[in-house]
C-alpha positions as CSV (number, residue, x, y, z in Angstrom):
1,M,-78.0,-1.1,82.3
2,R,-81.0,-0.2,80.2
3,A,-80.8,3.4,78.8
4,K,-83.5,5.7,80.1
5,L,-86.4,6.5,77.7
6,W,-86.5,10.3,77.3
7,T,-90.1,11.2,78.1
8,R,-92.2,14.2,77.3
9,R,-91.9,15.4,80.9
10,D,-88.1,15.2,80.6
11,W,-88.2,17.3,77.4
12,I,-90.4,19.9,79.1
13,Q,-88.0,20.1,82.1
14,M,-85.1,20.5,79.8
15,I,-86.7,23.3,77.8
16,T,-88.1,25.2,80.8
17,G,-85.1,24.7,83.1
18,A,-81.6,26.0,83.1
19,G,-80.6,23.8,80.2
20,G,-83.4,25.1,78.2
21,L,-82.5,28.7,78.9
22,A,-79.0,27.9,77.5
23,L,-80.6,26.1,74.6
24,L,-82.7,29.1,73.7
25,S,-80.1,31.8,74.2
26,G,-76.5,32.5,73.5
27,C,-76.8,32.9,69.8
28,G,-76.0,36.1,67.9
29,S,-79.3,35.9,66.2
30,K,-82.9,34.8,67.0
31,A,-84.4,31.8,65.3
32,G,-86.4,33.9,62.9
33,D,-83.6,36.3,61.7
34,H,-82.3,34.2,58.9
35,K,-85.5,32.7,57.6
36,I,-86.5,32.9,54.0
37,G,-89.7,32.8,52.0
38,D,-93.1,34.4,52.5
39,A,-95.4,34.9,55.5
40,E,-94.9,31.3,56.5
41,G,-91.2,32.0,56.9
42,S,-88.7,29.3,56.1
43,R,-90.9,26.3,55.6
44,V,-90.5,24.3,52.4
45,H,-92.3,21.1,51.6
46,Y,-90.2,18.4,49.8
47,G,-93.2,16.0,49.6
48,T,-96.9,15.8,49.9
49,D,-97.2,14.4,53.4
50,Q,-97.7,16.8,56.3
51,F,-94.4,15.8,57.8
52,Q,-92.3,16.1,54.6
53,F,-91.0,19.6,55.1
54,G,-87.9,21.5,56.2
55,D,-86.9,24.9,57.4
56,L,-84.4,26.6,55.2
57,Q,-82.4,29.5,56.8
58,L,-79.7,31.5,55.1
59,P,-76.8,33.5,56.4
60,T,-76.9,37.2,56.0
61,K,-73.7,37.4,53.8
62,S,-73.9,36.7,50.1
63,G,-73.4,33.2,48.8
64,P,-72.9,30.7,47.4
65,H,-73.6,29.2,50.8
66,P,-72.3,25.9,52.3
67,V,-75.2,23.9,53.6
68,A,-75.8,21.9,56.8
69,I,-78.6,19.4,56.6
70,V,-79.8,19.4,60.2
71,I,-81.6,16.4,61.6
72,H,-83.3,16.2,64.9
73,G,-83.4,13.2,67.3
74,G,-86.0,11.7,69.6
75,F,-85.5,8.0,69.0
76,W,-87.3,8.3,65.6
77,R,-90.6,8.7,67.5
78,S,-93.5,10.9,66.4
79,Q,-93.7,12.9,69.6
80,Y,-90.4,14.6,69.0
81,G,-89.9,17.1,66.2
82,L,-87.5,19.5,64.6
83,D,-88.1,22.3,67.1
84,H,-85.7,20.9,69.6
85,I,-82.6,21.3,67.3
86,A,-83.8,24.5,65.7
87,P,-81.9,26.8,68.1
88,M,-78.6,25.5,66.6
89,C,-79.5,26.8,63.1
90,P,-79.0,30.5,63.8
91,A,-75.6,29.8,65.3
92,L,-74.6,28.0,62.2
93,N,-76.1,30.8,60.0
94,D,-74.0,33.3,61.9
95,A,-71.0,31.1,61.0
96,G,-71.8,31.4,57.3
97,W,-73.9,28.2,56.8
98,A,-77.3,27.8,55.2
99,T,-79.3,25.3,57.3
100,W,-81.9,22.9,56.0
101,N,-83.6,21.6,59.2
102,I,-85.7,18.7,58.1
103,E,-88.8,17.0,59.4
104,Y,-89.7,13.4,58.5
105,R,-92.3,10.8,59.2
106,R,-91.4,9.0,62.4
107,V,-92.6,5.9,64.2
108,G,-96.2,6.6,65.2
109,N,-96.9,8.7,62.0
110,P,-98.6,6.9,59.0
111,G,-95.7,5.8,56.8
112,G,-93.1,6.3,59.5
113,G,-90.6,3.7,60.6
114,W,-89.3,1.3,57.9
115,P,-88.8,2.4,55.2
116,G,-90.5,5.7,55.3
117,T,-88.3,7.4,57.9
118,F,-85.2,6.7,55.9
119,L,-86.8,7.6,52.5
120,D,-88.0,10.9,53.8
121,V,-84.6,11.9,55.1
122,A,-83.0,10.8,51.8
123,T,-85.6,12.7,49.8
124,A,-85.2,15.8,51.9
125,A,-81.4,15.8,51.4
126,D,-81.7,15.3,47.6
127,Y,-84.3,18.2,47.5
128,L,-81.4,20.6,48.0
129,R,-80.9,20.2,44.3
130,E,-84.3,21.9,43.8
131,L,-83.4,24.7,46.3
132,A,-79.8,25.3,45.2
133,T,-80.2,27.8,42.3
134,K,-82.9,29.9,43.9
135,H,-81.1,30.3,47.2
136,N,-77.5,30.2,46.0
137,L,-76.5,27.0,47.8
138,D,-73.1,25.4,47.2
139,L,-73.8,21.7,46.6
140,N,-70.1,21.0,46.7
141,R,-70.1,21.9,50.4
142,V,-73.0,20.0,51.9
143,V,-72.6,18.5,55.4
144,S,-75.1,16.4,57.3
145,L,-75.5,17.1,61.1
146,G,-77.7,15.2,63.4
147,H,-78.3,14.6,67.1
148,S,-79.1,11.3,68.7
149,A,-81.4,9.4,66.3
150,G,-80.7,12.3,63.9
151,G,-77.0,11.5,64.3
152,H,-77.7,8.0,63.0
153,L,-79.6,9.5,60.0
154,A,-76.8,12.1,59.4
155,I,-74.2,9.4,59.0
156,W,-76.6,7.1,57.1
157,L,-77.0,9.9,54.5
158,A,-73.2,9.6,53.9
159,A,-73.6,5.8,53.6
160,R,-76.3,5.8,50.9
161,P,-73.9,5.1,48.0
162,K,-73.0,1.8,49.7
163,I,-76.6,0.5,49.8
164,R,-77.3,-2.4,47.5
165,A,-79.7,-1.9,44.6
166,E,-82.1,-4.6,45.9
167,S,-82.7,-2.7,49.1
168,E,-85.8,-0.6,49.6
169,L,-83.5,2.2,50.7
170,Y,-81.4,2.3,47.5
171,S,-81.1,5.5,45.5
172,A,-79.3,5.7,42.2
173,D,-78.0,9.2,42.6
174,P,-77.9,10.4,46.3
175,I,-76.6,13.9,46.9
176,P,-72.9,13.7,47.7
177,L,-71.8,14.9,51.1
178,H,-68.6,16.7,52.0
179,A,-68.7,15.4,55.5
180,A,-71.2,14.0,58.1
181,V,-71.4,14.9,61.8
182,S,-73.0,12.8,64.5
183,L,-73.9,14.4,67.8
184,A,-74.3,11.5,70.3
185,G,-75.7,9.4,67.4
186,V,-77.0,5.9,67.3
187,V,-74.5,5.0,64.6
188,D,-74.8,1.2,65.1
189,L,-78.3,0.0,64.9
190,R,-77.4,-3.6,65.8
191,Q,-75.6,-2.4,69.0
192,G,-78.5,0.0,69.7
193,H,-81.0,-2.9,69.5
194,D,-78.9,-5.1,71.7
195,Q,-78.6,-2.4,74.3
196,S,-82.3,-1.7,74.2
197,L,-81.7,2.0,73.6
198,G,-84.9,4.0,74.0
199,Q,-86.7,0.9,75.3
200,G,-86.8,-0.8,71.9
201,A,-86.6,2.2,69.7
202,V,-84.4,0.5,67.1
203,K,-86.7,-2.4,66.7
204,A,-89.6,-0.1,66.3
205,L,-87.8,1.9,63.6
206,V,-86.5,-1.1,61.6
207,G,-89.6,-3.3,62.2
208,G,-87.7,-6.3,63.5
209,T,-84.5,-7.6,65.1
210,P,-81.1,-8.2,63.6
211,D,-82.0,-11.9,63.5
212,T,-85.4,-11.5,61.8
213,D,-84.5,-8.7,59.4
214,P,-80.7,-8.7,58.8
215,D,-81.0,-7.1,55.4
216,R,-82.8,-4.1,56.9
217,Y,-80.0,-3.6,59.4
218,S,-77.4,-4.0,56.6
219,A,-79.0,-1.2,54.7
220,G,-80.0,1.1,57.5
221,S,-77.1,0.9,60.0
222,P,-74.0,3.0,59.2
223,A,-71.8,0.6,61.0
224,D,-72.9,-2.1,58.5
225,L,-72.0,0.0,55.5
226,L,-68.5,0.9,56.4
227,P,-66.2,2.2,54.8
228,L,-68.2,5.2,53.7
229,R,-65.4,7.2,52.0
230,V,-66.8,10.4,53.5
231,H,-65.2,12.4,56.4
232,Q,-67.1,11.5,59.5
233,V,-67.0,13.4,62.8
234,L,-68.6,12.0,66.0
235,I,-69.0,14.3,69.0
236,H,-70.1,12.6,72.2
237,G,-70.3,13.5,75.9
238,T,-68.6,11.1,78.2
239,D,-71.5,11.4,80.7
240,D,-74.2,10.6,78.1
241,R,-76.7,8.2,79.7
242,I,-79.1,8.0,76.8
243,V,-76.7,7.0,74.0
244,P,-73.4,5.7,75.5
245,V,-70.1,7.1,74.3
246,S,-68.9,3.5,73.9
247,M,-71.0,3.3,70.7
248,G,-69.1,6.2,69.2
249,R,-65.8,4.7,70.3
250,A,-66.5,1.4,68.7
251,Y,-67.8,2.9,65.5
252,C,-64.9,5.3,65.1
253,A,-62.4,2.4,65.6
254,A,-64.2,0.3,63.0
255,A,-64.4,3.2,60.5
256,T,-60.7,4.1,60.8
257,A,-59.7,0.4,60.6
258,K,-61.5,0.2,57.3
259,G,-59.7,3.2,55.9
260,D,-62.3,6.0,56.6
261,K,-61.4,9.4,57.8
262,A,-63.3,9.3,61.0
263,E,-62.7,11.1,64.3
264,L,-64.4,11.0,67.7
265,I,-64.4,14.2,69.8
266,E,-65.2,13.3,73.4
267,L,-66.4,16.0,75.7
268,D,-65.9,15.5,79.4
269,A,-68.6,16.2,81.9
270,T,-71.2,16.3,79.1
271,G,-74.5,14.6,78.8
272,H,-76.8,14.2,75.8
273,F,-78.4,17.6,75.2
274,E,-75.6,20.1,75.8
275,L,-74.5,19.3,72.2
276,V,-77.5,21.1,70.8
277,S,-77.4,24.1,73.1
278,P,-75.8,27.0,71.2
279,G,-75.4,28.9,74.5
280,A,-73.3,26.1,76.0
281,E,-69.6,25.6,75.4
282,Q,-70.4,22.2,73.9
283,G,-72.8,23.7,71.4
284,K,-70.2,26.3,70.5
285,K,-67.7,23.4,70.0
286,V,-70.2,21.8,67.5
287,V,-70.4,25.0,65.4
288,E,-66.7,25.4,65.5
289,T,-66.1,21.8,64.4
290,V,-68.6,22.1,61.5
291,S,-67.1,25.3,60.3
292,G,-63.6,23.7,60.4
293,L,-64.7,21.0,58.0
294,L,-64.4,23.4,55.1
């Protein structure tokens, strides 16, 4: 069965309906309470493009702070931005984490797709080195956390040291991660392509199919880069109809078979979006799991 494409109308219904009320509530703090910087709040640009920025939010307690690189989903498409995952950041701040909620060029933006989407996320992650001293960040305790397409990118950040030097995605000195967390992530691009997730979203991101561009899939899909030698946690709802839990199961089995420390947490009676709702039990489970990584 072809996965449903999450439309703008679906997003509006989610935000304005009961799920949205849970998404926007249930935290100890409001989204602005932990922001840093000047009148523009937390926004920091890591590049010159209008979409190369992130929101850095700090916990109220003194540092050095562990850091969660937070990456939104939306099938890598331009109509979906970082705001939908932003409510998770104050919940993580309350748990003692600094959060670096990053935006990036997506399919539909100039320079988005291959390789720009990947390179933006990589550059944003590495930009923590520029932010660390000023904001007392602990670069020995950096975790990536992403939802859906962002889950793919969160695990891919952990895979960067495995990318070959001839690839457009290669980086000589990627920031090391303590762990990577995928929330309903598209962690296998080949499988995502074959299942037509997001009605061709993977092909649009990569710019081709596994047959026409195998090297791109080899460099861009976490499943192709195993073992990663980084602790990986996959959290997935058993009722997810946008990214099936079977992908997480297959990926985790492959990762552990190759010697990685990887675990899959399956949440019963859970769909795709409860995982980024800090007011829901599933969202609380995410915060608890991330905190437990340290």
